[in-house]
C-alpha positions in Angstrom: -15.1 15.0 -5.6 -12.1 16.6 -7.3 -10.2 14.5 -9.8 -7.0 15.0 -11.6 -6.5 12.7 -14.6 -6.9 12.6 -18.4 -10.4 11.6 -19.1 -11.9 10.3 -22.3 -15.5 11.0 -23.2 -18.0 8.3 -22.2 -18.6 7.2 -25.8 -14.9 6.3 -26.0 -15.1 4.1 -22.9 -17.3 1.0 -23.3 -19.2 0.1 -20.2 -18.8 3.6 -18.7 -21.6 6.1 -18.9 -24.6 7.5 -17.3 -26.5 4.2 -17.4 -23.6 2.1 -16.2 -24.9 -0.1 -13.3 -21.4 -1.3 -12.3 -20.3 -0.6 -8.8 -17.1 -2.1 -7.6 -13.5 -1.5 -6.5 -10.4 -0.8 -8.5 -8.1 -3.6 -9.3 -4.6 -4.2 -10.5 -4.0 -6.2 -13.6 -0.5 -7.7 -14.1 0.1 -7.9 -17.9 2.7 -10.2 -19.4 6.2 -8.6 -19.5 6.2 -8.4 -23.3 2.7 -6.9 -23.6 2.2 -3.5 -25.2 0.5 -1.4 -22.5 -1.8 1.5 -23.2 -1.3 4.8 -21.4 -3.9 3.8 -18.8 -2.3 0.4 -18.1 1.0 2.1 -17.3 -0.6 4.4 -14.7 -1.3 4.0 -11.0 -4.4 5.7 -9.7 -5.2 6.5 -6.1 -8.9 7.0 -5.2 -9.8 8.4 -1.8 -13.3 7.5 -0.7 -13.0 4.6 -3.0 -15.0 2.1 -0.9 -18.4 3.4 -1.9 -20.4 5.8 -4.0 -18.8 8.0 -6.7 -15.2 7.0 -5.6 -16.0 3.3 -6.0 -17.6 3.9 -9.4 -14.6 6.0 -10.6 -12.2 3.4 -9.3 -14.0 0.6 -11.2 -14.0 2.7 -14.4 -10.2 3.3 -14.0 -9.7 -0.4 -13.5 -11.7 -1.2 -16.6 -9.4 1.2 -18.5 -6.5 -0.9 -17.2 -5.1 1.3 -14.5 -3.6 -0.1 -11.4 -5.8 1.4 -8.7 -5.5 1.8 -5.0 -8.6 2.7 -3.1 -8.4 4.4 0.2 -10.9 5.0 3.0 -11.3 5.0 6.8 -13.1 1.6 7.0 -10.6 -1.1 6.0 -13.1 -3.9 6.5 -15.5 -2.1 4.0 -12.7 -1.7 1.5 -11.8 -5.4 1.8 -15.4 -6.4 1.2 -15.6 -4.1 -1.8 -12.4 -5.8 -3.1 -14.2 -9.1 -3.4 -16.9 -7.5 -5.6 -14.5 -5.4 -7.6 -13.0 -7.9 -9.9 -16.4 -9.0 -11.3 -17.6 -5.4 -11.5 -14.5 -4.3 -13.4 -14.7 -7.3 -15.7 -11.2 -8.5 -15.1 -10.2 -12.1 -14.9 -7.3 -14.1 -13.5 -4.1 -12.4 -12.5 -5.9 -9.5 -10.8 -5.1 -8.1 -7.4 -7.3 -5.6 -5.6 -5.5 -3.0 -3.5 -7.1 -1.2 -0.6 -5.3 1.0 2.0 -6.8 2.5 5.1 -6.4 6.2 5.2 -7.9 9.2 7.1 -7.5 12.1 4.7 -7.7 14.5 7.7 -4.5 13.1 9.1 -1.3 14.1 7.2 0.6 11.1 8.6 -2.1 8.7 7.4 -2.0 10.3 3.9 1.8 10.1 3.8 1.5 6.4 4.7 -1.1 5.9 1.9 1.3 7.5 -0.7 4.3 5.4 0.6 2.2 2.2 0.6 1.0 2.9 -2.9 4.5 3.5 -4.3 5.7 0.2 -2.7 2.7 -1.9 -3.6 1.6 -0.5 -7.0 4.0 2.1 -8.1 4.1 5.9 -8.1 0.6 7.5 -8.5 0.0 9.3 -11.7 -3.7 9.7 -11.2 -5.4 11.1 -8.1 -9.2 11.2 -7.5 -10.3 12.9 -4.3 -13.7 11.4 -3.6 -13.5 11.3 0.2 -16.2 13.4 1.6 -18.9 13.7 4.3 -22.1 15.5 5.0 -24.4 15.9 8.0 -28.1 15.6 8.4 -28.5 19.1 9.9 -26.7 21.2 7.4 -29.0 24.2 7.3 -27.0 27.1 8.8 -29.6 27.6 11.5 -29.2 23.9 12.6 -25.5 23.2 11.7 -23.4 22.5 14.8 -19.9 24.1 14.8 -18.4 20.7 15.4 -20.2 19.2 12.4 -19.0 22.1 10.2 -15.4 21.7 11.4 -15.5 18.0 10.6 -16.9 18.6 7.1 -14.2 21.2 6.4 -11.5 18.8 7.7 -12.6 15.9 5.4 -14.0 17.8 2.4 -11.5 20.6 2.1 -8.4 19.9 4.3 -8.4 16.3 3.2 -8.3 17.3 -0.4 -5.3 19.6 0.3 -3.5 16.9 2.3 -3.8 14.3 -0.5 -2.7 16.6 -3.3 0.2 18.0 -1.2 1.4 14.5 -0.6 1.3 13.3 -4.2 1.9 16.4 -6.3 5.7 16.7 -5.8 6.3 13.2 -7.2 3.8 13.7 -10.0 5.5 16.9 -11.1 8.9 15.2 -11.1 7.5 12.5 -13.3 5.5 14.9 -15.5 2.2 13.3 -14.5 
Protein backbone atom coordinates (compact mmCIF):
# COMPACT_ATOMS: atom_id res chain seq x y z
CA UNK A 1 0.00 0.00 0.00
CA UNK A 2 0.92 3.64 -0.32
CA UNK A 3 2.02 5.52 2.72
CA UNK A 4 2.62 9.15 3.47
CA UNK A 5 4.62 9.78 6.60
CA UNK A 6 8.18 10.52 7.70
CA UNK A 7 9.87 7.16 8.17
CA UNK A 8 13.05 6.39 10.07
CA UNK A 9 15.32 3.55 8.97
CA UNK A 10 14.70 0.17 10.68
CA UNK A 11 17.92 0.35 12.70
CA UNK A 12 16.59 3.55 14.33
CA UNK A 13 13.38 1.85 15.43
CA UNK A 14 13.87 -0.91 18.01
CA UNK A 15 11.52 -3.83 17.47
CA UNK A 16 10.73 -2.94 13.88
CA UNK A 17 12.52 -4.62 11.06
CA UNK A 18 12.41 -7.50 8.61
CA UNK A 19 12.42 -10.12 11.38
CA UNK A 20 9.85 -8.42 13.59
CA UNK A 21 7.25 -11.06 14.47
CA UNK A 22 4.80 -8.57 15.97
CA UNK A 23 1.39 -8.31 14.50
CA UNK A 24 -1.18 -6.16 16.20
CA UNK A 25 -3.28 -3.08 15.95
CA UNK A 26 -2.46 0.51 16.54
CA UNK A 27 -3.15 2.11 19.86
CA UNK A 28 -3.45 5.48 21.46
CA UNK A 29 -1.27 6.37 24.39
CA UNK A 30 -2.34 9.20 26.65
CA UNK A 31 0.80 10.77 28.13
CA UNK A 32 0.74 12.97 31.21
CA UNK A 33 -0.10 16.58 30.44
CA UNK A 34 3.37 17.79 31.45
CA UNK A 35 5.24 15.13 29.46
CA UNK A 36 7.61 16.11 26.67
CA UNK A 37 6.27 14.43 23.54
CA UNK A 38 8.31 13.27 20.57
CA UNK A 39 7.20 14.22 17.06
CA UNK A 40 5.58 10.80 16.66
CA UNK A 41 3.67 11.09 19.94
CA UNK A 42 2.11 14.33 18.78
CA UNK A 43 0.81 12.79 15.54
CA UNK A 44 -2.37 10.96 14.69
CA UNK A 45 -2.10 8.24 12.07
CA UNK A 46 -4.89 6.68 10.01
CA UNK A 47 -4.23 3.25 8.55
CA UNK A 48 -6.76 1.83 6.10
CA UNK A 49 -6.67 -1.93 5.85
CA UNK A 50 -5.31 -1.86 9.38
CA UNK A 51 -7.10 -4.96 10.63
CA UNK A 52 -4.64 -7.43 9.10
CA UNK A 53 -1.50 -7.96 7.08
CA UNK A 54 0.78 -5.08 6.15
CA UNK A 55 -1.67 -2.46 7.45
CA UNK A 56 -1.78 -4.10 10.85
CA UNK A 57 2.01 -4.36 10.98
CA UNK A 58 2.44 -0.69 10.03
CA UNK A 59 -0.20 0.37 12.54
CA UNK A 60 1.58 -1.55 15.29
CA UNK A 61 4.93 0.00 14.33
CA UNK A 62 3.41 3.48 14.43
CA UNK A 63 1.91 2.73 17.84
CA UNK A 64 5.33 1.59 19.08
CA UNK A 65 6.68 4.93 17.91
CA UNK A 66 4.06 6.61 20.09
CA UNK A 67 1.61 7.76 17.43
CA UNK A 68 -2.08 7.84 18.13
CA UNK A 69 -3.40 5.45 15.48
CA UNK A 70 -6.84 4.81 14.02
CA UNK A 71 -7.19 1.65 11.98
CA UNK A 72 -9.96 1.35 9.46
CA UNK A 73 -11.48 -1.51 7.53
CA UNK A 74 -14.76 -2.98 6.38
CA UNK A 75 -15.02 -5.67 9.07
CA UNK A 76 -15.61 -3.90 12.38
CA UNK A 77 -15.73 -7.16 14.34
CA UNK A 78 -12.31 -8.09 12.94
CA UNK A 79 -10.95 -4.66 13.88
CA UNK A 80 -12.30 -5.02 17.41
CA UNK A 81 -10.72 -8.47 17.80
CA UNK A 82 -7.43 -7.06 16.56
CA UNK A 83 -7.74 -4.27 19.14
CA UNK A 84 -7.53 -6.81 21.94
CA UNK A 85 -4.22 -8.13 20.63
CA UNK A 86 -2.78 -4.75 19.73
CA UNK A 87 -1.78 -3.45 23.13
CA UNK A 88 0.42 -6.46 23.82
CA UNK A 89 1.88 -6.50 20.29
CA UNK A 90 2.74 -2.79 20.43
CA UNK A 91 4.27 -3.17 23.89
CA UNK A 92 2.15 -0.52 25.53
CA UNK A 93 0.78 -0.65 29.02
CA UNK A 94 -1.89 1.04 31.06
CA UNK A 95 -3.59 4.17 29.79
CA UNK A 96 -3.88 2.83 26.27
CA UNK A 97 -6.98 2.99 24.07
CA UNK A 98 -7.28 1.16 20.76
CA UNK A 99 -9.21 2.97 18.07
CA UNK A 100 -10.89 1.17 15.20
CA UNK A 101 -13.36 2.67 12.76
CA UNK A 102 -15.35 0.85 10.12
CA UNK A 103 -14.81 2.26 6.65
CA UNK A 104 -15.31 1.20 3.05
CA UNK A 105 -12.69 3.13 1.09
CA UNK A 106 -14.75 2.79 -2.10
CA UNK A 107 -17.52 4.89 -0.53
CA UNK A 108 -16.69 8.60 -0.24
CA UNK A 109 -19.30 9.15 2.48
CA UNK A 110 -17.76 6.32 4.50
CA UNK A 111 -14.31 7.86 4.09
CA UNK A 112 -15.62 11.29 5.11
CA UNK A 113 -17.10 9.67 8.24
CA UNK A 114 -13.71 8.04 9.00
CA UNK A 115 -11.94 11.40 8.83
CA UNK A 116 -14.59 13.18 10.94
CA UNK A 117 -14.56 10.35 13.48
CA UNK A 118 -10.76 10.39 13.65
CA UNK A 119 -10.65 14.15 14.26
CA UNK A 120 -13.25 13.83 17.01
CA UNK A 121 -11.83 10.73 18.71
CA UNK A 122 -8.06 11.11 18.23
CA UNK A 123 -7.29 14.44 16.59
CA UNK A 124 -6.53 15.59 13.06
CA UNK A 125 -4.62 12.99 11.04
CA UNK A 126 -1.01 13.89 10.23
CA UNK A 127 -0.04 10.46 8.89
CA UNK A 128 -1.99 8.40 6.36
CA UNK A 129 -1.22 4.84 5.33
CA UNK A 130 -3.37 3.41 2.56
CA UNK A 131 -3.05 -0.32 3.00
CA UNK A 132 -6.59 -1.33 2.07
CA UNK A 133 -6.47 -3.57 -0.95
CA UNK A 134 -7.92 -6.69 -2.50
CA UNK A 135 -6.95 -9.32 -5.02
CA UNK A 136 -8.80 -12.12 -6.77
CA UNK A 137 -7.89 -15.73 -7.40
CA UNK A 138 -8.39 -15.55 -11.15
CA UNK A 139 -6.27 -12.52 -11.97
CA UNK A 140 -4.68 -13.73 -15.20
CA UNK A 141 -6.11 -11.55 -17.97
CA UNK A 142 -7.62 -14.56 -19.78
CA UNK A 143 -9.53 -15.52 -16.61
CA UNK A 144 -10.16 -12.15 -14.95
CA UNK A 145 -13.86 -11.33 -14.82
CA UNK A 146 -14.74 -7.68 -15.57
CA UNK A 147 -16.64 -7.41 -12.27
CA UNK A 148 -13.56 -8.59 -10.35
CA UNK A 149 -11.38 -6.08 -12.21
CA UNK A 150 -13.83 -3.27 -11.43
CA UNK A 151 -13.85 -4.20 -7.73
CA UNK A 152 -10.03 -4.29 -7.55
CA UNK A 153 -9.81 -0.86 -9.18
CA UNK A 154 -12.50 0.50 -6.85
CA UNK A 155 -10.67 -0.64 -3.71
CA UNK A 156 -7.01 -0.47 -4.74
CA UNK A 157 -7.04 2.71 -6.81
CA UNK A 158 -10.22 4.70 -6.23
CA UNK A 159 -10.06 3.92 -2.49
CA UNK A 160 -6.58 5.38 -2.30
CA UNK A 161 -7.80 8.52 -4.09
CA UNK A 162 -10.85 8.82 -1.82
CA UNK A 163 -8.78 8.66 1.36
CA UNK A 164 -6.14 11.13 0.25
CA UNK A 165 -8.74 13.52 -1.12
CA UNK A 166 -10.51 13.48 2.25
CA UNK A 167 -7.45 14.04 4.45
CA UNK A 168 -5.09 16.09 2.30
CA UNK A 169 -6.80 19.50 2.64
CA UNK A 170 -6.52 19.43 6.44
CA UNK A 171 -2.98 18.10 6.30
CA UNK A 172 -1.92 20.92 4.01
CA UNK A 173 -3.46 23.57 6.26
CA UNK A 174 -1.54 22.15 9.23
CA UNK A 175 1.67 21.65 7.23
CA UNK A 176 1.64 17.87 7.71
